[in-house]
C-alpha positions as semicolon CSV with decimal commas, in nm:
position;residue;x (nm);y (nm);z (nm)
1;X;-0,005;0,001;-0,002
2;X;0,120;0,327;-0,096
3;X;0,205;0,588;0,161
4;X;0,028;0,857;-0,004
5;X;-0,308;0,676;0,080
6;X;-0,272;0,667;0,372
7;X;-0,351;0,950;0,669
8;X;-0,288;1,079;1,000
9;X;-0,632;1,106;1,248
10;X;-0,513;1,456;1,230
11;X;-0,511;1,511;0,842
12;X;-0,877;1,315;0,818
13;X;-1,034;1,585;1,050
14;X;-0,922;1,813;0,839
15;X;-1,028;1,678;0,554
16;X;-1,402;1,609;0,739
17;X;-1,387;1,895;0,909
18;X;-1,441;1,653;1,231
19;X;-1,240;1,640;1,553
20;X;-1,043;1,421;1,592
21;X;-1,285;1,322;1,943
22;X;-1,522;1,235;1,696
23;X;-1,326;0,996;1,466
24;X;-1,159;0,838;1,774
25;X;-1,553;0,741;1,824
26;X;-1,687;0,636;1,535
27;X;-1,322;0,378;1,562
28;X;-1,452;0,260;1,853
29;X;-1,810;0,243;1,740
30;X;-1,628;0,014;1,428
31;X;-1,752;0,281;1,180
32;X;-1,399;0,302;1,005
33;X;-1,071;0,123;1,110
34;X;-0,726;0,252;1,175
35;X;-0,397;0,077;1,058
36;X;-0,123;0,146;1,302
37;X;0,195;0,267;1,204
38;X;0,538;0,058;1,419
39;X;0,545;0,351;1,710
40;X;0,181;0,281;1,733
41;X;-0,002;0,648;1,530
42;X;-0,345;0,574;1,420
43;X;-0,351;0,573;1,033
44;X;-0,686;0,593;0,807
45;X;-0,761;0,436;0,439
46;X;-0,767;0,850;0,203
47;X;-1,105;0,632;0,122
48;X;-1,274;0,613;0,484
49;X;-1,317;1,045;0,358
50;X;-1,583;0,979;0,183
51;X;-1,669;0,720;0,497
52;X;-1,663;0,939;0,736
53;X;-1,863;1,193;0,553
54;X;-2,168;0,892;0,439
55;X;-2,146;0,883;0,833
56;X;-2,244;1,264;0,868
57;X;-2,524;1,289;0,569
58;X;-2,599;0,950;0,712
59;X;-2,731;1,076;1,100
60;X;-2,906;1,434;0,915
61;X;-3,127;1,195;0,711
62;X;-3,199;1,107;1,075
63;X;-3,003;0,699;1,006
64;X;-2,895;0,605;1,387
65;X;-2,527;0,481;1,384
66;X;-2,672;0,104;1,429
67;X;-2,854;0,190;1,082
68;X;-2,534;0,366;1,017
69;X;-2,294;0,071;1,091
70;X;-2,507;-0,221;0,865
71;X;-2,475;-0,015;0,544
72;X;-2,077;0,052;0,555
73;X;-2,063;-0,303;0,656
74;X;-2,144;-0,351;0,285
75;X;-1,853;-0,156;0,223
76;X;-1,550;-0,386;0,113
77;X;-1,279;-0,308;0,423
78;X;-0,921;-0,259;0,315
79;X;-1,026;-0,116;-0,050
80;X;-1,196;0,195;-0,186
81;X;-1,539;0,122;-0,282
82;X;-1,627;0,171;-0,624
83;X;-1,900;0,316;-0,752
84;X;-2,099;0,008;-0,768
85;X;-2,052;-0,037;-0,382
86;X;-2,199;0,321;-0,303
87;X;-2,489;0,226;-0,500
88;X;-2,564;-0,104;-0,334
89;X;-2,588;0,139;-0,043
90;X;-2,851;0,396;-0,180
91;X;-3,062;0,178;-0,281
92;X;-3,086;0,059;0,074
93;X;-3,110;0,289;0,246
94;X;-3,368;0,463;-0,013
95;X;-3,598;0,230;0,164
96;X;-3,544;0,321;0,467
97;X;-3,575;0,657;0,421
98;X;-3,860;0,673;0,191
99;X;-4,020;0,454;0,487
100;X;-3,941;0,740;0,731
101;X;-4,047;1,049;0,466
102;X;-4,387;0,856;0,440
103;X;-4,403;0,832;0,893
104;X;-4,311;1,222;0,889
105;X;-4,511;1,331;0,624
106;X;-4,846;1,098;0,848
107;X;-4,705;1,223;1,159
108;X;-4,734;1,582;1,056
109;X;-5,066;1,530;0,870
110;X;-5,183;1,461;1,247
111;X;-5,037;1,629;1,396
112;X;-5,156;1,926;1,197
113;X;-5,535;1,771;1,223
114;X;-5,517;1,831;1,611
115;X;-5,373;2,126;1,677
116;X;-5,549;2,286;1,376
117;X;-5,853;2,139;1,437
118;X;-5,914;2,461;1,703
119;X;-6,199;2,196;1,917
120;X;-5,934;2,265;2,301
121;X;-6,217;1,961;2,397
122;X;-6,122;1,634;2,522
123;X;-6,428;1,492;2,439
124;X;-6,443;1,569;2,065
125;X;-6,112;1,519;1,985
126;X;-5,989;1,203;1,772
127;X;-5,746;1,141;1,886
128;X;-5,842;1,137;2,324
129;X;-5,734;0,858;2,489
130;X;-6,092;0,791;2,675
131;X;-5,987;0,577;2,994
132;X;-5,703;0,448;2,838
133;X;-5,793;0,244;2,606
134;X;-5,491;0,221;2,417
135;X;-5,353;0,146;2,693
136;X;-5,383;-0,259;2,636
137;X;-5,175;-0,225;2,352
138;X;-4,911;-0,148;2,517
139;X;-4,674;0,146;2,585
140;X;-4,613;0,414;2,341
141;X;-4,798;0,661;2,116
142;X;-5,110;0,543;1,890
143;X;-5,295;0,784;1,811
144;X;-5,055;1,014;1,647
145;X;-4,798;0,786;1,416
146;X;-5,122;0,502;1,282
C-alpha cells in the first residue's frame, strides 16, 4: 500500500471537518478502522474520508449509528469502495428513507389535524385516549403515528 493513501488522524480531521475525538468515537464504534504504524500511530485510508462523509450525511437524514453501521458493513474493507458498492448502499438506504418520509408525512398531518382543529376539547378530540383504551396495546404513542 502506498504511504500517500494513508492519512494521520489530524489530516483526516482536517479533510472531513470532524474533531479528532469524533473520529476516535467512530473508530470505537467500528464504523471506520485505523491501521497502526510501528510507533502505534493511527493511519486511515484515504477512502475513509468518504466513509466519514457518509456517516455525517446519514445522521442528518435521521439514521442512527446502528443503521449506519449496518450499511457500512456492506462496503469492502481495505479498499476504496467502488461506484457499484455505493449504489448498493444507496438503494438500501432509499427504502429506509422512504419509510421515514411516509411516517413523518403522516405524523405531520396528524399533528396539524390535532393542533389546527381548534376544538380544544377532550370530548371531541380524535386523538383523545379516553379511559386509556390505547393502554392495552402496549406502551408508546398510538394515535399520531397510526
